[in-house]
C-alpha positions as CSV (number, residue, x, y, z in Angstrom):
1,M,0.0,0.0,0.0
2,I,2.9,2.3,0.7
3,R,4.0,2.0,-3.0
4,I,0.5,2.8,-4.2
5,K,0.4,5.9,-2.1
6,K,3.8,6.8,-3.5
7,A,2.4,6.4,-7.0
8,I,-0.6,8.5,-6.2
9,R,1.7,11.3,-5.0
10,F,3.9,11.0,-8.0
11,A,1.0,11.1,-10.4
12,V,-0.6,14.1,-8.7
13,K,2.6,16.0,-8.9
14,A,3.4,14.9,-12.5
15,H,-0.1,15.9,-13.8
16,G,-0.1,19.1,-11.8
17,D,-3.0,21.4,-12.8
18,Q,-3.8,19.6,-16.1
19,M,-7.5,19.5,-16.9
20,R,-9.5,16.8,-18.7
21,K,-9.8,17.8,-22.4
22,G,-12.7,20.2,-22.8
23,T,-13.7,20.2,-19.1
24,D,-12.8,21.9,-15.9
25,F,-12.1,18.6,-14.1
26,P,-8.6,17.9,-12.9
27,Y,-6.9,15.3,-15.1
28,I,-5.7,13.4,-12.1
29,E,-9.2,12.0,-11.6
30,H,-8.7,9.7,-14.6
31,P,-5.5,7.9,-13.6
32,L,-6.7,7.6,-10.0
33,H,-10.0,6.1,-11.3
34,V,-7.9,3.6,-13.4
35,G,-6.0,2.6,-10.3
36,I,-9.3,2.1,-8.4
37,L,-10.8,-0.1,-11.1
38,L,-7.6,-2.2,-11.2
39,S,-7.6,-2.6,-7.5
40,K,-11.3,-3.6,-7.4
41,A,-10.6,-6.2,-10.1
42,G,-8.0,-7.8,-7.7
43,M,-4.9,-6.8,-9.7
44,G,-1.6,-6.8,-7.9
45,D,0.2,-3.7,-6.6
46,E,2.5,-3.4,-9.7
47,V,-0.4,-3.4,-12.1
48,V,-2.4,-0.9,-9.9
49,I,0.7,1.4,-9.7
50,A,1.2,1.1,-13.5
51,G,-2.5,2.1,-14.0
52,I,-2.1,5.1,-11.8
53,L,1.0,6.2,-13.7
54,H,-0.1,5.1,-17.2
55,D,-0.3,8.6,-18.6
56,T,2.8,10.0,-17.1
57,L,5.1,9.2,-20.1
58,E,2.5,10.4,-22.7
59,D,1.1,13.5,-21.0
60,T,3.8,14.9,-18.6
61,D,7.5,15.7,-18.5
62,T,8.2,12.5,-16.6
63,T,11.0,10.4,-18.1
64,E,11.5,6.7,-18.2
65,D,14.6,7.1,-16.0
66,E,12.5,8.8,-13.3
67,L,9.9,6.1,-13.4
68,R,12.5,3.3,-13.4
69,S,14.3,5.0,-10.4
70,E,11.1,5.5,-8.4
71,F,9.1,2.3,-9.3
72,G,11.4,-0.2,-11.0
73,E,11.8,-1.8,-14.4
74,E,8.6,-3.9,-14.3
75,I,6.3,-1.0,-13.6
76,L,8.0,1.1,-16.3
77,K,7.6,-1.8,-18.7
78,L,3.9,-2.0,-18.0
79,I,3.5,1.7,-18.5
80,K,5.4,1.7,-21.8
81,L,3.4,-1.3,-23.1
82,E,0.2,0.6,-22.4
83,S,1.5,3.9,-23.9
84,E,1.4,5.0,-27.5
85,P,5.0,4.7,-28.8
86,D,4.9,7.7,-31.1
87,R,2.6,10.6,-30.4
88,T,3.7,12.5,-33.5
89,L,1.9,10.0,-35.8
90,P,-1.7,10.8,-37.0
91,W,-4.6,9.8,-34.7
92,N,-5.8,6.9,-36.9
93,Q,-2.3,5.4,-37.1
94,R,-1.8,5.7,-33.3
95,K,-5.1,4.1,-32.5
96,N,-4.7,1.4,-35.1
97,H,-1.4,0.5,-33.5
98,T,-3.0,0.5,-30.0
99,V,-5.8,-1.9,-31.2
100,E,-3.3,-4.3,-32.9
101,H,-0.9,-4.2,-30.0
102,L,-3.6,-5.0,-27.5
103,R,-4.7,-8.1,-29.4
104,N,-1.5,-9.9,-28.3
105,A,-0.6,-8.0,-25.1
106,S,-0.2,-9.7,-21.7
107,R,-3.2,-9.9,-19.5
108,D,-1.8,-7.3,-17.2
109,V,-1.4,-4.8,-20.0
110,K,-4.8,-5.6,-21.3
111,M,-6.3,-5.0,-17.8
112,I,-4.6,-1.6,-17.6
113,A,-5.9,-0.7,-21.1
114,L,-9.4,-2.0,-20.2
115,C,-9.6,0.1,-17.1
116,D,-8.1,3.1,-18.9
117,K,-10.7,2.8,-21.7
118,L,-13.5,2.1,-19.3
119,S,-12.8,5.2,-17.4
120,N,-12.7,7.2,-20.6
121,I,-16.0,5.8,-22.0
122,M,-17.7,6.4,-18.6
123,D,-16.7,10.1,-18.9
124,I,-17.8,10.2,-22.6
125,E,-21.2,8.7,-21.6
126,A,-21.7,11.2,-18.8
127,D,-20.6,14.1,-21.0
128,L,-22.9,12.9,-23.9
129,V,-25.9,13.3,-21.5
130,A,-24.6,16.8,-20.4
131,Y,-23.5,18.2,-23.7
132,G,-25.1,16.1,-26.5
133,D,-23.3,15.7,-29.8
134,A,-21.2,18.9,-29.2
135,L,-19.1,16.6,-27.0
136,W,-17.4,15.1,-30.2
137,E,-16.0,18.5,-31.1
138,R,-13.4,18.3,-28.2
139,F,-11.7,15.2,-29.7
140,N,-9.1,15.0,-32.4
141,A,-11.3,12.6,-34.2
142,G,-15.1,12.7,-34.4
143,Y,-17.9,10.4,-33.7
144,E,-17.4,7.9,-36.5
145,E,-13.6,7.5,-35.7
146,Q,-14.3,7.2,-32.0
147,K,-16.9,4.6,-32.7
148,W,-14.5,2.6,-34.8
149,Y,-11.8,2.9,-32.1
150,Y,-14.0,1.8,-29.2
151,I,-15.7,-1.0,-31.0
152,S,-12.2,-2.2,-32.1
153,L,-11.0,-2.1,-28.5
154,V,-14.0,-4.2,-27.4
155,D,-12.9,-6.8,-29.9
156,A,-9.2,-6.6,-29.1
157,L,-9.9,-7.0,-25.4
158,S,-12.5,-9.8,-25.8
159,D,-10.4,-12.5,-24.2
160,L,-11.2,-10.5,-20.9
161,G,-14.8,-11.3,-21.6
162,D,-15.1,-13.3,-18.3
163,M,-14.5,-10.1,-16.3
164,E,-17.2,-7.9,-15.0
165,L,-15.2,-4.8,-16.0
166,Y,-15.1,-6.0,-19.6
167,Q,-18.8,-6.5,-19.7
168,E,-19.3,-3.0,-18.3
169,F,-17.0,-1.6,-21.0
170,N,-18.8,-3.5,-23.7
171,D,-22.2,-2.3,-22.4
172,K,-21.0,1.3,-22.2
173,V,-19.5,1.3,-25.7
174,S,-22.8,-0.1,-27.0
175,S,-24.7,2.5,-25.1
176,V,-22.6,5.4,-26.5
177,F,-22.2,4.2,-30.1
178,E,-25.1,2.1,-31.0
């Protein structure tokens, strides 16, 4: 538990006053939610910690060396495997890579991705009720592209189908996009 608290402190500091895209909600809510979902699913501390830190390489100034030094090679490896390798590529190439990568990823990486995407689709679902179709304007890709991405993720993560979280993810994707 001490390592998880350390990861929370690290993530809070790393994400600083970042806000969720198009909202006035602190970004840190998302990685903390991912950690909570992983913990509720019974995942071990290393996976929970990687979930809490999953966006630090992509969205903050945090370096691989800092993560390795603070949390070790295994957690860094999990974070890297759940991160997009090249954020300079166009949206569709990055998301296609993510989907294909997840098809053959380890169960731990798939669980982090599932909880990450479940947290995202929960926010999308709530914002869709609050803002309607104007919600899609805040994304780099619109409704049709997001629909393709999320339906592809449901498929890529389907070997987690025995998990309640997967069923919830599948249900929310269907609710939002069908």
